[in-house]
C-alpha positions as a Python dict, from the first residue, in 0.01 Angstrom:
ca = {
    (1, 'X'): (0, 0, 0),
    (2, 'X'): (22, -250, 285),
    (3, 'X'): (304, -280, 537),
    (4, 'X'): (409, -529, 800),
    (5, 'X'): (385, -268, 1077),
    (6, 'X'): (203, -512, 1305),
    (7, 'X'): (496, -756, 1278),
    (8, 'X'): (762, -493, 1333),
    (9, 'X'): (1012, -589, 1605),
    (10, 'X'): (1138, -261, 1747),
    (11, 'X'): (1380, -437, 1982),
    (12, 'X'): (1576, -570, 1685),
    (13, 'X'): (1642, -220, 1558),
    (14, 'X'): (1711, -83, 1903),
    (15, 'X'): (1987, -346, 1924),
    (16, 'X'): (2120, -233, 1585),
    (17, 'X'): (2121, 126, 1708),
    (18, 'X'): (2313, 26, 2021),
    (19, 'X'): (2564, -167, 1807),
    (20, 'X'): (2630, 140, 1594),
    (21, 'X'): (2646, 366, 1900),
    (22, 'X'): (2911, 148, 2065),
    (23, 'X'): (3138, 156, 1758),
    (24, 'X'): (3120, 514, 1626),
    (25, 'X'): (3297, 615, 1305),
    (26, 'X'): (3399, 961, 1190),
    (27, 'X'): (3374, 1168, 876),
    (28, 'X'): (3382, 1002, 538),
    (29, 'X'): (3540, 691, 691),
    (30, 'X'): (3241, 486, 805),
    (31, 'X'): (3326, 141, 661),
    (32, 'X'): (3183, -79, 938),
    (33, 'X'): (2857, 114, 960),
    (34, 'X'): (2825, 115, 581),
    (35, 'X'): (2888, -259, 564),
    (36, 'X'): (2626, -326, 832),
    (37, 'X'): (2375, -113, 644),
    (38, 'X'): (2455, -267, 307),
    (39, 'X'): (2440, -626, 429),
    (40, 'X'): (2101, -576, 595),
    (41, 'X'): (1956, -406, 288),
    (42, 'X'): (2074, -695, 71),
    (43, 'X'): (1908, -944, 305),
    (44, 'X'): (1579, -759, 254),
    (45, 'X'): (1600, -757, -125),
    (46, 'X'): (1740, -412, -200),
    (47, 'X'): (1986, -343, -480),
    (48, 'X'): (2277, -202, -281),
    (49, 'X'): (2536, 43, -414),
    (50, 'X'): (2840, 110, -193),
    (51, 'X'): (3129, 354, -196),
    (52, 'X'): (2936, 660, -308),
    (53, 'X'): (3117, 973, -194),
    (54, 'X'): (3340, 773, 39),
    (55, 'X'): (3141, 515, 233),
    (56, 'X'): (2796, 632, 127),
    (57, 'X'): (2539, 359, 60),
    (58, 'X'): (2225, 368, -153),
    (59, 'X'): (1966, 92, -132),
    (60, 'X'): (1720, 83, -422),
    (61, 'X'): (1382, -90, -407),
    (62, 'X'): (1166, -75, -719),
    (63, 'X'): (818, -219, -735),
    (64, 'X'): (568, -202, -1020),
    (65, 'X'): (605, 22, -1322),
    (66, 'X'): (539, 358, -1159),
    (67, 'X'): (774, 635, -1275),
    (68, 'X'): (793, 828, -949),
    (69, 'X'): (1106, 809, -732),
    (70, 'X'): (1149, 911, -369),
    (71, 'X'): (1472, 955, -172),
    (72, 'X'): (1500, 908, 206),
    (73, 'X'): (1829, 1005, 369),
    (74, 'X'): (1997, 920, 700),
    (75, 'X'): (2340, 1028, 828),
    (76, 'X'): (2580, 770, 977),
    (77, 'X'): (2880, 953, 1127),
    (78, 'X'): (2971, 1035, 1486),
    (79, 'X'): (3163, 1316, 1659),
    (80, 'X'): (3527, 1334, 1779),
    (81, 'X'): (3446, 1368, 2149),
    (82, 'X'): (3465, 1156, 2463),
    (83, 'X'): (3139, 1000, 2580),
    (84, 'X'): (3060, 1032, 2953),
    (85, 'X'): (2762, 796, 2963),
    (86, 'X'): (2803, 467, 3149),
    (87, 'X'): (2526, 255, 2999),
    (88, 'X'): (2594, -78, 2829),
    (89, 'X'): (2598, 57, 2473),
    (90, 'X'): (2832, 351, 2541),
    (91, 'X'): (3112, 412, 2294),
    (92, 'X'): (3397, 162, 2314),
    (93, 'X'): (3633, 389, 2119),
    (94, 'X'): (3807, 678, 2298),
    (95, 'X'): (3724, 1028, 2172),
    (96, 'X'): (3446, 908, 1944),
    (97, 'X'): (3078, 939, 2025),
    (98, 'X'): (2739, 937, 1860),
    (99, 'X'): (2641, 1264, 2026),
    (100, 'X'): (2402, 1385, 1756),
    (101, 'X'): (2179, 1081, 1710),
    (102, 'X'): (2301, 967, 1370),
    (103, 'X'): (2305, 612, 1506),
    (104, 'X'): (1933, 656, 1566),
    (105, 'X'): (1868, 811, 1226),
    (106, 'X'): (2041, 513, 1063),
    (107, 'X'): (1839, 267, 1272),
    (108, 'X'): (1515, 446, 1183),
    (109, 'X'): (1584, 425, 810),
    (110, 'X'): (1688, 60, 841),
    (111, 'X'): (1363, -15, 1026),
    (112, 'X'): (1171, 160, 750),
    (113, 'X'): (1366, -39, 489),
    (114, 'X'): (1264, -362, 659),
    (115, 'X'): (899, -259, 668),
    (116, 'X'): (899, -137, 307),
    (117, 'X'): (1058, -458, 177),
    (118, 'X'): (726, -643, 208),
    (119, 'X'): (505, -347, 123),
    (120, 'X'): (312, -296, -198),
    (121, 'X'): (373, 27, -389),
    (122, 'X'): (425, 145, -743),
    (123, 'X'): (754, 329, -787),
    (124, 'X'): (1116, 344, -672),
    (125, 'X'): (1249, 406, -321),
    (126, 'X'): (1610, 523, -290),
    (127, 'X'): (1743, 491, 65),
    (128, 'X'): (2048, 717, 108),
    (129, 'X'): (2288, 646, 396),
    (130, 'X'): (2534, 934, 413),
    (131, 'X'): (2874, 969, 585),
    (132, 'X'): (3025, 1290, 720),
    (133, 'X'): (2732, 1516, 794),
    (134, 'X'): (2926, 1660, 1088),
    (135, 'X'): (3210, 1773, 862),
    (136, 'X'): (2955, 1912, 616),
    (137, 'X'): (3123, 1712, 339),
    (138, 'X'): (2924, 1391, 299),
    (139, 'X'): (2618, 1513, 110),
    (140, 'X'): (2829, 1712, -136),
    (141, 'X'): (3067, 1418, -180),
    (142, 'X'): (2779, 1185, -266),
    (143, 'X'): (2627, 1439, -505),
    (144, 'X'): (2964, 1495, -675),
    (145, 'X'): (2993, 1117, -707),
    (146, 'X'): (2673, 1107, -910),
    (147, 'X'): (2412, 1046, -640),
    (148, 'X'): (2117, 1201, -818),
    (149, 'X'): (2232, 1124, -1171),
    (150, 'X'): (2266, 755, -1082),
    (151, 'X'): (1965, 743, -851),
    (152, 'X'): (1723, 1013, -968),
    (153, 'X'): (1468, 1134, -715),
    (154, 'X'): (1157, 1343, -768),
    (155, 'X'): (1177, 1445, -403),
    (156, 'X'): (1414, 1378, -114),
    (157, 'X'): (1346, 1383, 260),
    (158, 'X'): (1545, 1367, 585),
    (159, 'X'): (1471, 1382, 956),
    (160, 'X'): (1659, 1469, 1275),
    (161, 'X'): (1589, 1417, 1642),
    (162, 'X'): (1526, 1729, 1850),
    (163, 'X'): (1602, 1723, 2225),
    (164, 'X'): (1375, 1946, 2431),
    (165, 'X'): (1062, 1858, 2234),
    (166, 'X'): (838, 1580, 2374),
    (167, 'X'): (838, 1240, 2207),
    (168, 'X'): (538, 1232, 1976),
    (169, 'X'): (603, 1585, 1853),
    (170, 'X'): (711, 1668, 1498),
    (171, 'X'): (835, 2001, 1360),
    (172, 'X'): (767, 2044, 989),
    (173, 'X'): (862, 2397, 895),
    (174, 'X'): (848, 2563, 551),
    (175, 'X'): (1127, 2785, 424),
    (176, 'X'): (1463, 2832, 601),
    (177, 'X'): (1514, 2572, 875),
    (178, 'X'): (1891, 2556, 933),
    (179, 'X'): (2163, 2813, 870),
    (180, 'X'): (2436, 2823, 612),
    (181, 'X'): (2795, 2796, 728),
    (182, 'X'): (3084, 2999, 594),
    (183, 'X'): (3441, 3043, 717),
    (184, 'X'): (3588, 3391, 673),
    (185, 'X'): (3968, 3416, 683),
    (186, 'X'): (4137, 3750, 748),
    (187, 'X'): (4516, 3773, 719),
    (188, 'X'): (4679, 4107, 808),
    (189, 'X'): (5032, 4195, 699),
    (190, 'X'): (5207, 4485, 869),
    (191, 'X'): (5574, 4537, 953),
    (192, 'X'): (5734, 4368, 1251),
    (193, 'X'): (5978, 4529, 1488),
    (194, 'X'): (6106, 4566, 1842),
    (195, 'X'): (5844, 4624, 2108),
    (196, 'X'): (6049, 4919, 2234),
    (197, 'X'): (6027, 5099, 1898),
    (198, 'X'): (5668, 5064, 1773),
    (199, 'X'): (5705, 5381, 1565),
    (200, 'X'): (5934, 5188, 1328),
    (201, 'X'): (5682, 4910, 1274),
    (202, 'X'): (5328, 4869, 1143),
    (203, 'X'): (5157, 4677, 1419),
    (204, 'X'): (4883, 4436, 1298),
    (205, 'X'): (4750, 4375, 1651),
    (206, 'X'): (4555, 4704, 1682),
    (207, 'X'): (4407, 4621, 1341),
    (208, 'X'): (4269, 4299, 1489),
    (209, 'X'): (4121, 4492, 1781),
    (210, 'X'): (3951, 4737, 1549),
    (211, 'X'): (3825, 4461, 1320),
    (212, 'X'): (3667, 4281, 1615),
    (213, 'X'): (3457, 4587, 1694),
    (214, 'X'): (3372, 4654, 1330),
    (215, 'X'): (3264, 4295, 1262),
    (216, 'X'): (3028, 4306, 1561),
    (217, 'X'): (2840, 4595, 1401),
    (218, 'X'): (2745, 4394, 1091),
    (219, 'X'): (2464, 4214, 1271),
    (220, 'X'): (2349, 4508, 1483),
    (221, 'X'): (2382, 4791, 1230),
    (222, 'X'): (2371, 4647, 877),
    (223, 'X'): (2098, 4383, 898),
    (224, 'X'): (1727, 4428, 955),
    (225, 'X'): (1572, 4260, 1262),
    (226, 'X'): (1409, 3990, 1049),
    (227, 'X'): (1742, 3896, 890),
    (228, 'X'): (1893, 3611, 1091),
    (229, 'X'): (2270, 3585, 1125),
    (230, 'X'): (2533, 3476, 1373),
    (231, 'X'): (2893, 3596, 1342),
    (232, 'X'): (3147, 3445, 1580),
    (233, 'X'): (3519, 3522, 1588),
    (234, 'X'): (3664, 3189, 1689),
    (235, 'X'): (4037, 3224, 1629),
    (236, 'X'): (4295, 3503, 1651),
    (237, 'X'): (4668, 3453, 1605),
    (238, 'X'): (4949, 3708, 1627),
    (239, 'X'): (5310, 3685, 1735),
    (240, 'X'): (5504, 3440, 1947),
    (241, 'X'): (5726, 3657, 2170),
    (242, 'X'): (5601, 3918, 2416),
    (243, 'X'): (5841, 4197, 2318),
    (244, 'X'): (5834, 4161, 1940),
    (245, 'X'): (5572, 4330, 1724),
    (246, 'X'): (5466, 4064, 1473),
    (247, 'X'): (5466, 4100, 1098),
    (248, 'X'): (5129, 3932, 1063),
    (249, 'X'): (4806, 3856, 1241),
    (250, 'X'): (4510, 3643, 1138),
    (251, 'X'): (4147, 3586, 1228),
    (252, 'X'): (3889, 3320, 1149),
    (253, 'X'): (3521, 3406, 1165),
    (254, 'X'): (3220, 3174, 1152),
    (255, 'X'): (2924, 3322, 965),
    (256, 'X'): (2578, 3163, 968),
    (257, 'X'): (2271, 3298, 792),
    (258, 'X'): (1933, 3168, 681),
    (259, 'X'): (1920, 3305, 326),
    (260, 'X'): (2169, 3358, 41),
    (261, 'X'): (2066, 3724, 28),
    (262, 'X'): (2170, 3786, 387),
    (263, 'X'): (2494, 3599, 325),
    (264, 'X'): (2574, 3821, 27),
    (265, 'X'): (2503, 4135, 228),
    (266, 'X'): (2735, 4022, 508),
    (267, 'X'): (3015, 3934, 268),
    (268, 'X'): (2987, 4272, 99),
    (269, 'X'): (3016, 4442, 436),
    (270, 'X'): (3325, 4236, 523),
    (271, 'X'): (3492, 4359, 204),
    (272, 'X'): (3409, 4722, 283),
    (273, 'X'): (3538, 4693, 640),
    (274, 'X'): (3863, 4532, 527),
    (275, 'X'): (3923, 4793, 257),
    (276, 'X'): (3870, 5071, 509),
    (277, 'X'): (4111, 4914, 758),
    (278, 'X'): (4382, 4880, 494),
    (279, 'X'): (4373, 5256, 441),
    (280, 'X'): (4327, 5346, 807),
    (281, 'X'): (4618, 5134, 936),
    (282, 'X'): (4843, 5122, 626),
    (283, 'X'): (4841, 4741, 617),
    (284, 'X'): (4764, 4474, 359),
    (285, 'X'): (4469, 4248, 438),
    (286, 'X'): (4385, 3927, 257),
    (287, 'X'): (4018, 3829, 286),
    (288, 'X'): (3873, 3496, 176),
    (289, 'X'): (3535, 3327, 205),
    (290, 'X'): (3496, 2949, 227),
    (291, 'X'): (3135, 2831, 199),
    (292, 'X'): (3087, 2505, 392),
    (293, 'X'): (2716, 2446, 337),
    (294, 'X'): (2420, 2653, 219),
    (295, 'X'): (2118, 2735, 429),
    (296, 'X'): (1872, 2447, 450),
    (297, 'X'): (1553, 2575, 289),
    (298, 'X'): (1253, 2343, 273),
    (299, 'X'): (1055, 2348, -50),
    (300, 'X'): (694, 2463, -16),
    (301, 'X'): (515, 2179, -198),
    (302, 'X'): (718, 1900, -37),
    (303, 'X'): (680, 2055, 308),
    (304, 'X'): (303, 2078, 265),
    (305, 'X'): (305, 1714, 155),
    (306, 'X'): (494, 1604, 469),
    (307, 'X'): (261, 1805, 693),
    (308, 'X'): (-48, 1647, 536),
    (309, 'X'): (99, 1296, 529),
    (310, 'X'): (231, 1283, 887),
    (311, 'X'): (-46, 1468, 1070),
    (312, 'X'): (-253, 1147, 1121),
    (313, 'X'): (43, 989, 1307),
    (314, 'X'): (55, 1260, 1573),
    (315, 'X'): (-196, 1370, 1834),
    (316, 'X'): (-364, 1710, 1822),
    (317, 'X'): (-122, 1993, 1868),
    (318, 'X'): (184, 1775, 1815),
    (319, 'X'): (249, 1890, 1458),
    (320, 'X'): (443, 2216, 1476),
    (321, 'X'): (490, 2427, 1166),
    (322, 'X'): (722, 2674, 1337),
    (323, 'X'): (1002, 2553, 1563),
    (324, 'X'): (1275, 2730, 1756),
    (325, 'X'): (1516, 2914, 1529),
    (326, 'X'): (1820, 2691, 1480),
    (327, 'X'): (2141, 2850, 1353),
    (328, 'X'): (2329, 2523, 1331),
    (329, 'X'): (2414, 2383, 989),
    (330, 'X'): (2298, 2063, 820),
    (331, 'X'): (2456, 1947, 494),
    (332, 'X'): (2131, 1789, 372),
    (333, 'X'): (2095, 2145, 243),
    (334, 'X'): (2318, 2046, -50),
    (335, 'X'): (2066, 1779, -151),
    (336, 'X'): (1785, 2033, -138),
    (337, 'X'): (1974, 2250, -387),
    (338, 'X'): (1959, 1957, -631),
    (339, 'X'): (1617, 1802, -562),
    (340, 'X'): (1305, 1947, -397),
    (341, 'X'): (1234, 1809, -53),
    (342, 'X'): (1180, 1862, 317),
    (343, 'X'): (1377, 1817, 640),
    (344, 'X'): (1172, 1767, 956),
    (345, 'X'): (1242, 1704, 1323),
    (346, 'X'): (1111, 1453, 1577),
    (347, 'X'): (1103, 1535, 1948),
    (348, 'X'): (1370, 1333, 2131),
    (349, 'X'): (1217, 1398, 2473),
    (350, 'X'): (1246, 1634, 2765),
    (351, 'X'): (1417, 1632, 3101),
    (352, 'X'): (1775, 1579, 3209),
    (353, 'X'): (1838, 1270, 2994),
    (354, 'X'): (1650, 1275, 2664),
    (355, 'X'): (1630, 1653, 2674),
    (356, 'X'): (2010, 1671, 2683),
    (357, 'X'): (2142, 1875, 2392),
    (358, 'X'): (2314, 1715, 2097),
    (359, 'X'): (2696, 1746, 2092),
    (360, 'X'): (2692, 1694, 2469),
    (361, 'X'): (2896, 1406, 2624),
    (362, 'X'): (2584, 1289, 2814),
    (363, 'X'): (2350, 1284, 2513),
    (364, 'X'): (2178, 967, 2393),
    (365, 'X'): (1925, 909, 2118),
    (366, 'X'): (1579, 809, 2242),
    (367, 'X'): (1501, 453, 2129),
    (368, 'X'): (1128, 530, 2133),
    (369, 'X'): (1181, 723, 1810),
    (370, 'X'): (1279, 416, 1608),
    (371, 'X'): (921, 288, 1579),
    (372, 'X'): (778, 636, 1532),
    (373, 'X'): (1043, 750, 1286),
    (374, 'X'): (1017, 440, 1071),
    (375, 'X'): (637, 480, 1069),
    (376, 'X'): (689, 834, 938),
    (377, 'X'): (905, 706, 652),
    (378, 'X'): (658, 431, 565),
    (379, 'X'): (368, 677, 567),
    (380, 'X'): (553, 923, 343),
    (381, 'X'): (633, 650, 92),
    (382, 'X'): (274, 526, 106),
    (383, 'X'): (131, 871, 33),
    (384, 'X'): (399, 967, -220),
    (385, 'X'): (296, 686, -454),
    (386, 'X'): (-81, 740, -425),
}
């Protein structure tokens, strides 16, 4: 396989990244970004398919008669937050910001698309541009809309920038990489009454207090040290007047784990705790679990392939096979439940600026990664079709 890497104009794709950054779009509604992506892919000879799972775009490039098919995915959506940067390409839309680097991921895959358009290989490349990663809905929406039945892939890959790691560093980790996300809803029904006569009511508020303590013991007393989990009680609601005991109270809990087995153990413990509290406090409790995304678990063979393929692009010691434990959630996990693959991370840089955490109003994607990231995609495609 030969590429036009020597003719690659990084500044062109930096400008594209800045254009996307200045006009961020949210959720499944990314029409302008999708149109930009689709029009560029068409210029470079790709067969472009729009409107997949909302504004998802797939660009297909087939060369030769080879039967193998590879998928490369980038996310396109931004976050509903106000940017505090003052550089020229800062967001022009209030309360919208590319604070996770999806503008950069899109630019990287577009740069790779440009380089692959004039390359020689024997097989099919499916470039997947996905909306709504932040809402954890986009990957599932594209899959439900026939992504892999319409564009079959033998393997699928994705990357993400990682602030705090030096540029020129890659983290390619086997097994669990990102956590699952589940919302647990707890609705308690007691019996309301006057605050002066609590003996005539069944107060749901002490139930909430007891549940808070009980839920905190799941991690510390029911899971082994090697079982990773984060349980966070993010919302509690009860009553509206200070001297009235409410009929009801509710709680929402965020649960993140790195394996389905740990998730099942936690859910079982939730059910036992709730059942015990119903008896102890003489209340009715409705418990529901809403899975938002599974844990992202890299497949062994595909991860080994990425490690072997990309190692020549990085200096000694810059290929990490074990990164910091990340309990955030990434909906590329849905794609890995359908097709084997690997998700890896590129260092975004260190220091106050490029080391700034994602989802921070001062964050910005490091433009140095566009050349490096696109080279990673080109190298993976090159080696995949050997």
